[in-house]
N, C-alpha and C positions, 0 to 999 in steps of 0.2 A: 384597532385592527389595521386600519389603512396605513398608519405610520410604520408599523412593524413590517408590512409587506414592502414598503418603500425602502426600508433599511436593507432587507434581504435582496431586493433588486439591485441596489447600489453596491452591495458587497459582491454579488454575482457579476456585475459589470466590471468592477475593479479586478476581480480574479480573471475575468476573460481578457482584459487588457494586459494583465501580467503574463498570462499564458501565451497570448499571441505575439508579444514583443520580447520574450525572453527565451533564448535557446536553452539556457540551463533549466528553466522551469519545465520546458517540454521534455528535456532529457530525463529530469526527475520523474515526471509523470509516466513517461514511457518505461523507465526502470521499475517504477512501482507496479505498473500493469504486468510487466513481464514477471516480476517477483511474485505477485499474487497468483498469476497463472501457474508458475512453478510450484508454489505451495499447494495449489489445488490438485495438480497432477501428482505431486509427491504424496498428498493425503490419500489419493485413490490407490496408488501403488503400495503405500505402507499401511493400508487399512487392515490387512491381514495380521500384521504384527501388533496392532493396537496403538501404534504411534500416530498421533493426530495433533496438528497444529491449527489453532483457530485463525481464521482470516478476519482481521479487524483493523482498525486504524493504526494501531501500534505496529503490527506486523507489516502492514503496507508501507508505512514510513520507513521502518527498519530495512525492508527489502529495497526500497527506493534509494536509500542512502548507501547501504553496504553491498547490495547486490546478492549474488549467489552465495558468497562466503558468509554473509550475514544471515541468510536463511539456514545454512548449515549450522551456524552457531545457535540459532533459535531451536533447531532440532536437538542439538547437543544439550542445551539448557532444559528442553522438555524431558530428555532422558534422565538427566541428573536430578531434576526436581520432581 
């Protein structure tokens, strides 16, 4: 149990170093947070129509990479599928 905790601590430390020293990582995380917030607000607004998009790792990464147009594409895929 102790060795697995050590591995998690080391992974967290490495991620922290990457986040603190990389502007692109910070921008990606900021875009992901904004995208998830946009999905949350859109889910509230579109709840009366029955259109709902789950907030998970995939949608977070997708919104972080593609931004608002990517979220719109996810909603279009939700309608088509």
